C-alpha positions as CSV (number, residue, x, y, z in Angstrom):
1,X,0.0,0.0,0.0
2,X,2.9,2.3,0.8
3,X,4.4,1.5,-2.7
4,X,1.1,2.1,-4.5
5,X,0.6,5.4,-2.7
6,X,4.0,6.6,-3.8
7,X,3.7,5.4,-7.4
8,X,0.2,6.9,-7.9
9,X,1.5,10.2,-6.6
10,X,4.4,10.0,-9.0
11,X,2.1,9.1,-11.9
12,X,-0.6,11.8,-11.4
13,X,1.2,14.4,-9.3
14,X,-1.8,14.6,-7.0
15,X,-2.3,13.9,-3.3
16,X,-3.3,10.3,-2.7
17,X,-5.5,8.9,0.1
18,X,-5.0,5.2,1.2
19,X,-7.4,3.2,3.3
20,X,-6.6,-0.2,4.8
21,X,-9.5,-2.7,5.1
22,X,-8.4,-5.4,7.6
23,X,-10.1,-8.8,7.3
24,X,-8.0,-10.7,9.8
25,X,-9.2,-12.5,13.0
26,X,-7.1,-10.5,15.5
27,X,-9.1,-7.8,17.4
28,X,-5.8,-6.1,18.6
29,X,-3.9,-5.9,15.3
30,X,-4.5,-2.4,14.0
31,X,-1.5,-1.0,12.1
32,X,-2.0,2.7,11.2
33,X,1.3,3.6,9.6
34,X,4.2,2.3,7.6
35,X,7.6,3.8,6.7
36,X,11.3,3.9,7.2
37,X,14.0,6.0,8.6
38,X,17.7,6.3,7.6
39,X,20.4,8.8,8.4
40,X,17.9,11.3,9.8
41,X,15.6,10.9,6.8
42,X,12.1,9.7,7.7
43,X,9.4,8.7,5.2
44,X,6.0,7.6,6.7
45,X,2.5,6.8,5.4
46,X,-0.2,7.1,8.0
47,X,-3.6,5.9,7.0
48,X,-7.1,5.3,8.3
49,X,-8.2,1.7,8.6
50,X,-11.4,-0.3,8.8
51,X,-11.5,-3.5,10.8
52,X,-14.3,-5.8,9.5
53,X,-14.3,-7.6,12.8
54,X,-15.6,-4.5,14.5
55,X,-18.9,-4.9,12.5
56,X,-19.7,-8.3,14.0
57,X,-22.2,-6.9,16.5
58,X,-23.9,-5.1,13.6
59,X,-24.4,-8.2,11.4
60,X,-28.2,-8.0,11.2
61,X,-28.0,-4.3,10.3
62,X,-25.5,-5.1,7.5
63,X,-27.8,-7.8,6.1
64,X,-30.7,-5.3,6.0
65,X,-28.7,-2.4,4.5
66,X,-29.1,-1.6,0.8
67,X,-25.4,-0.9,0.3
68,X,-23.6,-3.8,-1.5
69,X,-20.5,-3.3,0.6
70,X,-22.6,-4.0,3.7
71,X,-23.6,-7.4,2.2
72,X,-20.0,-8.3,1.3
73,X,-19.0,-7.4,4.9
74,X,-21.7,-9.6,6.2
75,X,-20.6,-12.4,4.0
76,X,-17.1,-12.1,5.4
77,X,-18.3,-12.2,8.9
78,X,-20.6,-15.1,8.3
79,X,-17.7,-17.0,6.6
80,X,-15.7,-16.5,9.8
81,X,-18.5,-17.6,12.1
82,X,-19.3,-20.8,10.1
83,X,-15.7,-22.0,9.7
84,X,-15.6,-25.7,10.2
85,X,-19.5,-26.0,10.2
86,X,-20.7,-26.9,6.7
87,X,-24.4,-26.9,7.6
88,X,-24.3,-23.5,9.2
89,X,-22.3,-22.2,6.3
90,X,-24.9,-23.6,3.9
91,X,-27.7,-21.8,5.8
92,X,-25.8,-18.5,5.8
93,X,-24.9,-18.7,2.1
94,X,-28.5,-19.5,1.2
95,X,-29.7,-16.6,3.2
96,X,-27.2,-14.2,1.4
97,X,-28.2,-15.6,-2.0
98,X,-31.9,-15.0,-1.2
99,X,-31.1,-11.4,-0.1
100,X,-29.5,-10.8,-3.5
101,X,-32.8,-11.5,-5.3
102,X,-34.7,-9.2,-2.9
103,X,-32.5,-6.2,-3.8
104,X,-33.5,-3.9,-6.5
105,X,-30.2,-4.3,-8.3
106,X,-29.4,-5.0,-11.9
107,X,-28.6,-8.5,-13.1
108,X,-24.8,-7.9,-13.5
109,X,-24.5,-6.6,-9.9
110,X,-26.3,-9.6,-8.6
111,X,-24.0,-12.0,-10.6
112,X,-20.9,-10.2,-9.5
113,X,-21.8,-10.1,-5.8
114,X,-22.8,-13.8,-5.9
115,X,-19.4,-14.6,-7.4
116,X,-17.8,-12.9,-4.3
117,X,-20.0,-14.7,-1.9
118,X,-19.5,-18.0,-3.7
119,X,-15.7,-17.5,-3.5
120,X,-15.8,-16.8,0.2
121,X,-18.2,-19.4,1.4
122,X,-16.9,-22.7,-0.1
123,X,-19.2,-25.7,0.6
124,X,-18.8,-29.5,0.3
125,X,-19.9,-30.8,-3.1
126,X,-23.2,-32.2,-1.9
127,X,-24.2,-28.9,-0.2
128,X,-23.1,-26.9,-3.2
129,X,-25.3,-29.0,-5.4
130,X,-28.2,-28.5,-2.9
131,X,-27.7,-24.8,-3.0
132,X,-27.8,-24.6,-6.8
133,X,-31.0,-26.6,-6.8
134,X,-32.5,-24.2,-4.3
135,X,-31.4,-21.3,-6.5
136,X,-32.9,-22.8,-9.6
137,X,-36.2,-23.2,-7.8
138,X,-36.0,-19.6,-6.5
139,X,-35.3,-18.3,-10.0
140,X,-38.2,-20.2,-11.5
141,X,-40.6,-18.8,-8.9
142,X,-39.4,-15.3,-9.4
143,X,-38.8,-15.6,-13.2
144,X,-35.3,-14.1,-12.6
145,X,-32.6,-16.3,-14.3
146,X,-29.6,-14.7,-12.7
147,X,-26.9,-17.0,-11.4
148,X,-27.9,-20.6,-12.4
149,X,-27.3,-22.6,-15.6
150,X,-24.5,-21.0,-17.7
151,X,-23.3,-18.8,-14.8
152,X,-23.0,-21.9,-12.6
153,X,-20.8,-23.7,-15.1
154,X,-18.7,-20.5,-15.4
155,X,-18.3,-20.1,-11.6
156,X,-17.3,-23.7,-11.1
157,X,-14.8,-23.7,-14.0
158,X,-13.4,-20.3,-12.8
159,X,-13.0,-21.4,-9.2
160,X,-11.2,-24.6,-10.3
161,X,-8.9,-22.7,-12.6
162,X,-8.1,-20.0,-10.0
163,X,-7.5,-22.6,-7.3
164,X,-5.2,-24.7,-9.6
165,X,-3.2,-21.6,-10.7
166,X,-2.7,-20.6,-7.0
167,X,-1.5,-24.0,-6.0
168,X,1.0,-24.1,-8.8
169,X,2.3,-20.7,-7.9
170,X,2.7,-21.8,-4.2
171,X,4.5,-24.9,-5.3
172,X,6.9,-23.0,-7.7
173,X,7.7,-20.6,-4.9
174,X,8.7,-23.4,-2.6
175,X,10.3,-25.9,-4.9
176,X,11.0,-24.1,-8.2
177,X,9.8,-25.0,-11.7
178,X,7.3,-27.8,-12.0
179,X,7.5,-30.5,-14.6
180,X,4.7,-30.2,-17.3
181,X,3.4,-33.6,-16.2
182,X,2.8,-32.4,-12.7
183,X,1.2,-29.2,-13.9
184,X,-1.2,-31.3,-16.1
185,X,-2.1,-33.5,-13.1
186,X,-2.9,-30.5,-11.0
187,X,-5.0,-28.9,-13.7
188,X,-7.0,-32.2,-14.1
189,X,-7.8,-32.3,-10.3
190,X,-11.4,-31.6,-9.3
191,X,-12.0,-28.5,-7.2
192,X,-12.2,-30.3,-3.9
193,X,-8.9,-32.1,-4.5
194,X,-7.2,-28.8,-5.5
195,X,-8.4,-27.2,-2.2
196,X,-7.2,-30.2,-0.3
197,X,-3.8,-29.9,-2.0
198,X,-3.6,-26.2,-1.1
199,X,-3.7,-27.2,2.6
200,X,-1.6,-30.3,2.4
201,X,1.3,-28.7,0.5
202,X,2.2,-26.7,3.6
203,X,3.5,-30.0,5.0
204,X,5.6,-31.0,1.9
205,X,9.3,-31.0,2.2
206,X,10.1,-31.6,-1.4
207,X,8.5,-32.4,-4.8
208,X,8.7,-36.0,-3.9
209,X,6.0,-35.4,-1.3
210,X,3.9,-33.8,-4.0
211,X,4.4,-36.8,-6.3
212,X,3.3,-39.2,-3.5
213,X,0.2,-37.0,-2.8
214,X,-0.8,-37.0,-6.5
215,X,-0.4,-40.8,-6.7
216,X,-2.7,-41.2,-3.7
217,X,-5.3,-38.8,-5.1
């Protein structure tokens, strides 16, 4: 953020305001400045920040607010609250999806916001299928075909591609270049396996561990 602030100022020769939005779980971590000092020269960026955790007591108000940023904040908080509880996460995600259809927003905004919620609130395959079935029924009742059918295929493919690319990047950073055969194997993995690999690779000590993991999966 410090670098972006400096470079934007250099590019446009105008004062630049930077805002930090903190989505971490620590209630006490609240950095408000960054900079350096050398030989009596001091360069500091002080900035305001927003801590999403502070909005937890206002969850119901966020869900009722017409502001799309309020809904995204609520989605973040519900994602934290339902960590490790698939059934509760399903109920929360279904509630957020219904709220999207109740807003007087255009189709593209609904699709874009659902993409964010879908990315945040990952569900096991069976609950994901159940959610799409519920959405299909909802759209039929409201005659509002927004996020099912073609969009669903796009979301799933996009999520799989993004997850696979991230895993490959993490592996390259730890172990260097990957053989094409390994990259092809990762690309072919279903989404749930890619997500499992993204967690398990933290325990790998070498590419041999990756090879063993791929053989088992």
